C-alpha positions, 0 to 999 in steps of 0.5 A, spaced: 818 115 378 811 119 377 807 112 377 811 110 383 809 116 387 802 115 385 802 108 387 805 110 394 800 115 395 795 110 393 797 106 399 798 111 404 790 113 402 788 106 403 792 105 409 788 111 412 781 109 409 782 102 412 784 105 419 778 109 420 774 103 419 771 100 426 773 093 428 766 093 431 765 091 438 767 084 436 765 077 440 770 072 440 768 064 441 771 060 447 777 057 445 775 050 447 768 047 446 762 048 441 759 054 444 759 060 439 754 066 440 749 067 435 745 073 432 738 072 429 737 074 422 732 079 424 737 083 427 740 084 420 734 085 417 734 078 413 728 075 410 727 068 412 725 066 405 731 069 402 735 065 407 732 059 404 733 061 397 741 062 399 741 055 402 738 052 395 743 056 391 749 053 395 746 046 395 746 047 388 753 049 387 756 043 391 757 047 397 759 043 404 759 048 409 757 055 409 758 060 415 756 068 416 759 072 422 757 078 424 761 082 429 764 075 430 757 072 432 754 066 427 748 069 423 748 063 418 751 056 419 749 051 414 752 044 412 750 040 406 750 032 405 754 028 410 758 034 412 757 037 419 761 042 424 766 037 425 768 035 418 775 036 415 776 040 409 782 042 405 783 049 404 787 049 398 790 056 396 786 059 401 791 056 406 796 061 402 793 067 406 794 063 413 801 062 411 802 070 410 799 071 417 805 066 419 810 069 416 808 076 419 808 072 426 815 070 424 818 077 423 815 079 429 819 074 433 825 077 429 826 070 426 826 073 419 825 079 415 821 079 408 826 083 405 831 078 406 834 074 400 830 067 400 836 063 399 838 065 407 833 060 409 832 055 403 840 055 401 844 057 395 841 054 388 834 053 391 832 054 384 836 053 377 837 060 376 844 063 376 846 066 382 845 073 381 838 072 378 837 067 384 839 073 389 834 078 387 828 073 390 826 075 397 821 073 401 817 079 399 817 076 392 814 070 394 809 073 398 807 077 392 807 072 387 813 076 383 818 071 384 819 071 376 820 064 376 816 061 370 809 058 372 808 055 365 812 048 368 809 041 367 808 041 375 807 048 378 807 045 385 814 042 384 819 045 389 825 042 386 831 046 383 830 043 376 822 046 376 824 053 379 826 056 372 827 063 370 822 067 366 823 074 369 827 078 374 824 078 381 819 084 381 818 085 374 812 080 373 806 077 377 804 070 376 800 066 380 805 060 382 804 055 387 811 053 388 815 059 391 809 060 395 810 053 398 817 054 400 815 059 404 812 054 409 819 051 409 822 058 410 818 059 416 820 052 419 828 053 417 827 060 420 824 058 427 827 051 428 821 047 429 816 044 424 811 048 420 806 044 424 809 046 431 809 053 429 802 054 426 800 050 432 803 054 438 803 061 434 796 061 432 791 055 432 792 054 440 791 062 441 784 062 438 782 055 438 783 053 431 784 046 429 787 044 423 794 041 420 798 041 414 799 035 409 803 036 403 803 044 404 796 044 404 792 046 410 786 042 413 780 044 418 773 045 419 769 051 417 769 054 424 776 054 424 776 058 417 771 062 421 776 063 427 781 065 422 777 070 418 775 073 425 782 074 427 783 078 421 777 082 422 780 084 429 786 086 425 790 080 428 788 081 436 784 075 439 780 078 445 786 082 447 791 078 445 795 081 440 798 075 435 801 080 430 804 086 432 806 089 426 801 093 423 804 095 417 805 088 415 798 087 417 796 092 412 801 090 407 797 083 407 790 087 405 792 092 400 795 092 393 803 090 394 805 092 387 802 095 381 802 089 376 796 086 379 792 091 383 788 086 386 793 082 390 796 084 397 801 079 400 797 072 399 790 075 399 786 077 394 783 084 394 776 087 392 775 094 390 781 095 385 781 098 378 783 091 375 785 084 376 789 079 374 788 071 375 792 065 375 795 062 368 794 068 364 798 075 363 791 079 361 789 085 366 782 084 366 778 091 367 774 092 373 774 090 380 775 082 382 767 081 385 762 086 382 757 085 387 761 085 394 763 091 398 770 094 395 773 093 402 772 086 402 779 082 402 779 074 401 783 068 401 781 064 395 782 056 394 781 051 388 774 048 389 771 054 391 774 054 398 773 061 401 774 066 407 771 073 405 772 079 410 769 085 410 771 090 415 765 095 413 760 090 415 763 086 420 762 080 416 766 074 415 763 069 410 766 062 409 764 057 404 767 050 403 765 044 398 767 042 391 768 046 385 762 051 383 766 050 376 769 057 377 776 055 375 783 055 379 782 061 383 774 062 383 771 069 382 765 067 378 761 064 384 763 069 389 760 074 385 753 070 384 754 068 392 754 076 393 748 077 389 745 072 394 748 075 400 746 082 398 739 080 397 738 077 404 736 084 406 728 085 406 728 092 403 733 089 397 731 087 390 730 080 389 736 075 388 734 074 380 735 082 379 742 082 383 745 076 379 750 078 374 746 080 367 751 076 362 752 069 364 756 065 359 755 057 357 761 055 353 761 048 350 765 044 350 770 048 354 776 044 351 776 043 344 780 042 338 775 046 333 769 051 335 766 053 341 759 054 342 757 060 346 750 061 349 748 067 354 742 068 358 742 076 356 743 079 349 750 081 347 753 085 341 760 084 341 765 078 342 772 079 343 777 073 344 784 074 348 790 069 348 793 068 355 798 074 354 792 079 353 792 080 346 786 080 342 786 074 337 778 075 335 773 080 334 766 080 332 760 085 332 754 083 331 748 086 326 743 085 332 743 082 339 744 075 339 745 070 345 749 065 341 754 064 336 760 059 334 767 061 336 772 058 331 778 055 334 781 051 328 786 056 326 788 058 333 794 055 337 793 051 343 792 054 349 788 058 354 783 064 352 778 068 355 772 071 351 769 077 353 762 079 350 758 086 351 751 088 351 749 095 348 750 098 355 757 096 356 755 090 361 761 085 360 760 077 360 767 073 361 768 066 359 775 061 360 776 057 354 781 052 352 784 050 345 788 043 345 
């Protein structure tokens, strides 16, 4: 009970804190045409040569499109390779955050309530669970990744009942699982009586000048479409005086911790500045905030292949990145941290990009092995700890002197996903994901 009280006190404090962050004097681009006002980089104190370094970093990390908005105006916009401002790209799981907004709009229209049982919109036996277990799952559980459905299934995108099996009671376990999320799009369609394409177009896209479409439960659109949505979130759901999301409590719930299991997850939004976080495919609770180099109030839509929308109310910034994977995993955070080192270094008065880059970067080869992993680091470390997917320590080594390389034996480990943590003498950590087959 005491923990629950502390949780709600924290939510209340966070709500007050974020309510005090100004939405700035925001600019909104016209809904039609290509006109979009800009802000010179000098107005933000950026150095031109550091912008060039940022672009070189983005290009070397498989980036297709990049945009930085300040108070709604474009500060930086860059396209790489064959990509242009009109090129379409998939959002991947960044579309989850878009879906969260749509659920809020459907609730505004009294089409649904997030406290409703999911079966009201998906029908009985939408899972393979016994009816008493299925009835415990609500839309809120789907929004917060706490449905209790087993995420360790052959196809996490499969939405047929035989793929939706019991793992834990709803609300007792956090696990990043695509299938329960995908069904939220069906919930919206069933509740509204129109297709998810039509609902999205009439309630959101047309209202703010976005273009885009759903294909196989994935949103597609241009970089500027992502930027428009990020700006709408920065403006707290209001586009140039037109309120698209009326329920401020729901808006705040999206971008604040939704449960105590994964403190860095709201309602289909990732949150920075929290004391710990969880990631897909593991039950391990990582200490520290999601992105060390980013402002604490940043919240983000993150997707496979490093698709991202970062919204930072305290700075009035929206950061967009589309492209192919920068080798950061299913929901990337390593690339985000390096990106924010680059963004922080744009300020002419700041340290260089090199000084702001995370101190310990690990290279593991091969990432997938039957035998051993060779671990190499850009900085010396003194301890190495290996955790399994349940967060249990399965290996620990303390080195007699600083090292930048060691062999981690995998021969006797069961097949699965592991996370390696190394630390240096000052306590700075470096992390790597490894797979034993």
